[in-house]
N, C-alpha and C positions, 0 to 999 in steps of 0.2 A: 243564288248568293246574294246576301244582303250588301247594301251600299258600303257599310264599314268594313265588312269582309273583303270586298272588292277593292277598296282603297289600300287595305293592309296588304293585300296580294301584290298590288301595283308597286307600293312602297318596297316590298321585299325584293321584287324583280329589279326594280330601279337601283337598289343598293348593292347588287351582286357585282363584285369586282370594281366597285366605284371607290374612289378616294373619300375619306370621311368628309371633306368639306363639300364634295359633290352629293354625297348621300344626304347630307343635312339640307342642301338646297332642294332636293327632291322631296324630302320630308315637308319642308315648308309649303312647297307648291301643293302637296296632296292635302295638307290641312287646310290651306286657302280653298281649295276646291271643295272640301267637306264643309266648310262654312258658308260658301257660296250657295251650295245645293240646299242645305238647311234653311237659309234665308228664302230661297225661292219656294221651298216647300211651305214654309210659314206663310209667306204672302199669299200663295195659292189657298191654303186653308182659310185664312182669314176672309178672303174674297168669297170662298164657297159659303162660309157660314153667313155672311151678309145676304147672299142670294137666296140661301135656304129659308133665312127669315122671310124674305119677300114672298117665296112660295107658300109657306105656312100661313101668312096673312091672307093670301088669295082665297084660301078655302076654309078659313076659320079653324085651323088646327092649332088651337090655343094651348093646349097641354104640350104638344111637340114643340111649339115655339117656346114656351117657358123653359124648356129643358136646355135651350141653347144658351141660357144665362147662368152666370155663377151665382152662388148663394147670396152674395153680398152686392149684387148688381143694382144699378139704378137705371130707370127708364123716365124719359121725359118727351112728350110728344105734343107738338102743337101748342105749346104755352099752357098746357093742363096743369103742370106742376110735377114735382119729383115723387115717384113711387119707389120704395126701397125695398129690395130682396127679391129673389125669384118668385117666392109665393105671392107677393103683391102685383108683379108683372102678370101672373095668371089671372088673379082677382080682377085686375083692370080689365083685361081683355074680355073675360067672360062676363063681367057685369055690363061693361059699356057696349059690347057687340053681340052678345047672346052666347049660348052654350056652344061647345066644339061642334063642327061640321058646317058644311055649305048649306045655305037655305034656298028654297026655291023662290026665284025672282031676285034673289040676291047677287050683287056683283061687287067685287072688291079687289080687283086686279092691282097688284102692288109690285110694278116692274122696276128692277134695279139697274141703274145706268151709271157711267162715269166713275167707276170705283177705282179710288187710289189708295191701296194698303200701304202700310209702313210697319215695320218692327224696331223695337230697341236693340241696342248692340248686344245685350245678352239673350235676345231671342225669347224673352218671357213675356214682354209687353207688346201689343199691337194697337194700331189705329187704323181707321179708314174714313175717307171722305167720299161720299157718293150721293146720288139723287135716286128718287123714286118718282115714277109717274103713276099716279093713282087714278084709275078709272072705275068708279064705284056706282052704286045705285043712287048715291047721294050728289054725285057730280065729279068734278075734276080736282085733283090736288097735286101739289109739287113740293114735298118736302125734301130737305137737305139733311143729309146725315153726317155727323162727326162722332163716330163711336169708338170706343175703346174695347180691348180685348186682353185675356190673360191666358197663358197656357199653364193648365193644371194637369199634371201627371201625363203630359204629352198630348193633351186635347185642349184646343182653343175654345175659349168661351167668351160671350159678351159680358163685359163688366160694366159698361155705360152705354146706353142707347139714348142718343139726342137727335131729335127729328124735329127742328123748327121748320114750319111751312113757309115756302116762298110765296105760293099762290094757292088760294082755294076758291072755287066757284060752283054754282049749280051748272046743269047741263046747257043752260043758255050760254055758258063760256065766260071767261074772265073779261072779255072786252065789254060785257053788259052788266055783270053783277058780281064783280070780285068780292068775296065775303072774307070778313075777319075769322080766323080760326085759332085764336090765341086766348080766349077767355078761359080762366081755371074752373069756373062753375058751370061749364057748359053741359056735362052730364056726369052721373056717378060712375065709379066711387070718387070721394074726394081724395086728393093727393096727400102724402104723408108730409111734405114740405112745399112752400111755394115755389113758383117757377124760379129757376136759376137766372133767367134773363127775361126781361119784359121787351117785346119787339113788336113790330107791325108787318103785316103782310102786303103783297101787291094791292094797290098801285104804289105804296110806300115800299121800302125794302130794308132788309137787314142782312148784314155780312157776318156769318158765323167765323169765328177765329179758324185760321188754318192750322192743322196739326204739325204741319211741315214748312220749313223755310223755302225761299226761292232756290230752286235746284241749280241755278247758274250762278247767282251772286252769294248764296249761302245766307242771305239776309232774312230776318223774321219780319213778316208783314202783320202788324197789330191793328186791326180795324179799330176806329174810335168808338169807344163804349163807355158811356157815363152810368154811374150807380143811380138806382131808382129806389123809391120809398117802399120796398118790398120787404116785410119782416115775418120771420117765423116765430119770433119771440121779441121780448123787450131787448133794446140795444144793450150788448155787452153781456147778455145772458147765454149760458150753455147751448141753448136751443138755436139762438141766432148764429153762434160760432159755428155750430155743427152745419147749419144751412149755408154758411159761406164757403164750407169746404167741401160740400156734397154734390156730385154730379157736375163738376166744373169742367170746362173744356181746356185742353192743352192749346199752347199758341205757337208751337214750332220751335221753342227755344229749348225743349227737352232734348236729350240725346236720342238720336235716330241712327239705326244700323245702316251701314253702307256696304256695298259688295267689295270684297278684296281688291286691291289695286293691282294692276298687272305688272 
């Protein structure tokens, strides 16, 4: 029996012999239960999607990874710049890191931690804040993700992947040779648009905006962020306007779905 059929059966049973007012109360409770279950399922699917992304990175499964993205998705990793669309996500991965498949002597473990998913009140948009601990042939990395998701025909997909690095170093460790991992021209392919944010890695630090408000006070915490002189086109041009609106992080002031109150 499906969840909706079970809820309908419970509703029918609860209404037998009940006064109209009492039946309405039961209906409201069952509706709230359905919304609560839907929200929990959506949160679980978003979290699973992010973890799947990490496992596909581990073994270089770039085609599988690209299929986690919506057709109009944006990808921005390590200050490299913005890549627009699912096809460019695949091109970026295969050009920068080689063809699909694990390589002998290669290591790219991309372990996902501290996942904090949320969904919008209409259950159509989602966000996650999480970390990845990268253990690769090149050394150690600690990216932080603030990603966005969209439910398309009942299936959650990544619409924005934003992964600024907190720290990057060789095998010698961040205590000896913390490296900058934010330069756009580090390797091919070139991005479609400049980075949305210019930042520094450890020993400096960058606070990515939180997609959620403080859960106790309800207040939005907005890190101090100054504009920098990065341009995709002449000031005032259509290209520059598009860049300023592409791949941007939400800041917690947007509506976020909450579980029904008891």
